[in-house]
C-alpha positions in Angstrom: -4.4 -4.3 -28.7 -6.7 -2.2 -26.6 -8.9 0.8 -27.2 -9.1 3.9 -25.2 -12.1 5.0 -23.2 -11.9 8.6 -22.0 -13.0 9.0 -18.4 -14.1 12.6 -17.7 -14.5 13.2 -13.9 -14.4 15.7 -11.1 -13.4 14.6 -7.6 -16.4 16.7 -6.3 -18.7 14.1 -7.9 -19.7 11.1 -5.8 -20.8 9.1 -8.8 -17.4 9.8 -10.4 -15.8 8.4 -7.2 -17.9 5.2 -7.5 -16.8 4.9 -11.1 -13.2 5.6 -10.3 -13.2 2.7 -7.8 -14.8 0.4 -10.4 -13.2 1.3 -13.7 -10.0 -0.6 -13.5 -11.8 -3.9 -12.9 -14.4 -3.3 -15.5 -12.1 -2.0 -18.2 -9.3 -4.4 -17.4 -11.5 -7.4 -17.9 -12.2 -6.3 -21.5 -8.7 -5.1 -22.4 -9.8 -1.5 -22.5 -7.4 1.3 -21.7 -8.7 4.1 -19.6 -7.6 7.7 -20.2 -8.2 9.5 -16.9 -9.2 13.1 -17.8 -10.0 15.6 -15.1 -12.5 18.3 -16.0 -14.4 20.9 -14.0 -18.0 19.8 -13.4 -19.1 23.4 -12.5 -17.7 24.6 -15.8 -19.7 21.9 -17.6 -22.9 22.9 -15.7 -22.4 26.5 -16.6 -21.8 25.7 -20.3 -24.9 23.6 -20.8 -27.2 25.2 -18.3 -27.4 22.1 -16.0 -27.6 22.1 -12.2 -26.3 19.5 -9.8 -28.7 16.6 -9.0 -28.7 17.4 -5.3 -30.4 20.7 -5.9 -33.7 18.9 -6.1 -34.6 17.6 -2.6 -36.4 14.4 -3.8 -33.5 13.5 -6.1 -30.9 14.4 -3.4 -32.6 11.9 -1.0 -32.7 9.2 -3.7 -29.1 9.9 -4.7 -27.8 9.3 -1.2 -29.6 5.9 -1.0 -28.4 5.0 -4.5 -24.8 5.8 -3.7 -24.9 3.7 -0.6 -26.3 0.8 -2.7 -23.5 1.1 -5.2 -20.9 1.3 -2.5 -22.3 -1.9 -0.8 -22.5 -3.8 -4.1 -18.9 -3.1 -4.9 -17.6 -3.0 -1.3 -16.4 0.6 -1.7 -15.7 2.7 1.4 -18.2 5.6 1.2 -19.4 8.4 3.4 -21.5 11.2 2.0 -19.5 14.3 2.5 -20.6 16.9 5.0 -18.9 19.6 2.9 -20.9 18.7 -0.2 -21.1 20.5 -2.7 -17.4 20.7 -2.9 -15.3 23.5 -4.5 -12.9 21.3 -6.3 -11.1 24.0 -8.4 -7.8 23.7 -6.7 -7.8 19.9 -6.7 -8.8 19.7 -10.4 -6.1 22.2 -11.4 -3.5 20.1 -9.5 -4.7 16.9 -11.2 -4.5 18.7 -14.6 -0.8 19.4 -13.9 -0.1 15.8 -12.7 2.1 13.5 -14.8 0.1 10.9 -16.7 1.7 8.0 -14.8 0.5 9.5 -11.5 -2.9 10.9 -12.3 -4.8 7.8 -11.4 -3.4 7.3 -7.9 -3.5 11.0 -7.1 -7.2 11.2 -8.3 -8.1 8.2 -6.1 -6.4 9.8 -3.1 -8.5 13.0 -3.6 -11.6 10.9 -4.1 -10.9 9.0 -0.9 -10.4 12.3 1.0 -13.8 13.6 -0.2 -16.0 10.4 -0.2 -14.5 8.0 2.3 -12.8 10.2 4.8 -15.3 13.1 4.8 -12.7 15.8 4.3 -13.3 19.2 2.7 -11.3 19.1 -0.6 -11.7 22.9 -1.0 -9.0 23.3 1.7 -5.4 23.5 0.5 -4.1 21.4 3.4 -6.5 18.6 2.6 -5.5 18.7 -1.1 -1.9 18.8 -0.1 -2.2 15.7 2.2 -3.9 13.8 -0.6 -1.2 14.7 -3.2 1.5 13.4 -0.9 5.0 13.6 -2.3 3.8 15.6 -5.3 1.9 18.2 -3.3 4.4 21.1 -3.5 5.0 20.8 -7.2 1.3 20.3 -8.1 0.0 23.1 -5.9 2.5 25.5 -7.3 1.6 24.3 -10.9 -2.1 24.8 -10.1 -1.5 28.6 -10.1 0.2 28.5 -13.6 -2.0 30.2 -16.2 -1.2 27.4 -18.7 -2.5 24.8 -16.3 -5.7 26.8 -15.7 -6.1 27.1 -19.4 -5.6 23.4 -19.9 -8.4 22.6 -17.4 -10.7 25.0 -19.2 -9.8 23.4 -22.6 -10.4 19.8 -21.3 -13.7 20.9 -19.8 -14.7 22.5 -23.2 -13.7 19.3 -25.0 -16.0 17.3 -22.8 -18.8 19.7 -23.5 -18.2 19.4 -27.2 -18.3 15.6 -26.9 -21.8 16.0 -25.3 -21.0 16.0 -21.6 -23.5 17.6 -19.3 -22.5 15.9 -16.0 -20.0 13.5 -14.4 -18.8 10.9 -14.8 -18.8 11.0 -18.6 -17.2 8.3 -20.7 -16.3 8.9 -24.4 -15.6 6.1 -26.9 -15.0 7.4 -30.4 -17.8 9.9 -31.0 -20.1 8.3 -28.5 -20.7 9.7 -25.0 -22.0 7.6 -22.0 -23.1 9.5 -18.9 -23.2 8.1 -15.4 -21.7 5.4 -13.3 -24.4 3.0 -14.4 -23.2 3.4 -18.0 -19.6 2.3 -17.3 -20.1 -1.3 -18.4 -21.9 -0.1 -21.6 -19.1 2.3 -22.4 -16.4 -0.4 -21.8 -18.3 -2.9 -24.0 -18.4 -0.3 -26.8 -14.7 0.3 -26.5 -14.1 -3.5 -26.4 -16.1 -4.0 -29.6 -13.8 -1.5 -31.4 -10.9 -3.7 -30.4 -12.6 -6.6 -32.2 -13.2 -4.4 -35.2 -17.0 -4.6 -35.0 -17.6 -0.9 -34.9 
């Protein structure tokens, strides 16, 4: 038996990328199932009055060094994107339309484009290339009002769960924010499997 950890992420977020590359190893070791849940980070920021960390020069400088440290520690290919901050609206709508059995690999492909290959994921051709064989269907679906509404609803659910940034992990009623809380969130989910919480 496994317990679900909800992983809220936006491919525009470099720390979400680091988490996305780590989460299978961390969760799998504890028999925790991950529910990959795309949301719109800009929508979260607007809802809670937050701003992106890179807006503060001192924090932006630290963030770059910190991301490189995480990437080295986990041997994750990483290049800080020259097109940061990304407009990920098209990408996140496409992922919202993706079938559940493909959402992980499609998300990782978009993360790779943004944070390993230094591509501008606001461009439809970049998104299309990352989506591969599903590009035509998902790009068409991204314009469907019902898909747009689903992304808004998912973003609102994250806010209601307490999210104010990305990545956010939800276990039961508890929210854990940030790549460095991944292990803690997985541990909490694993403890539910054992019936200790």
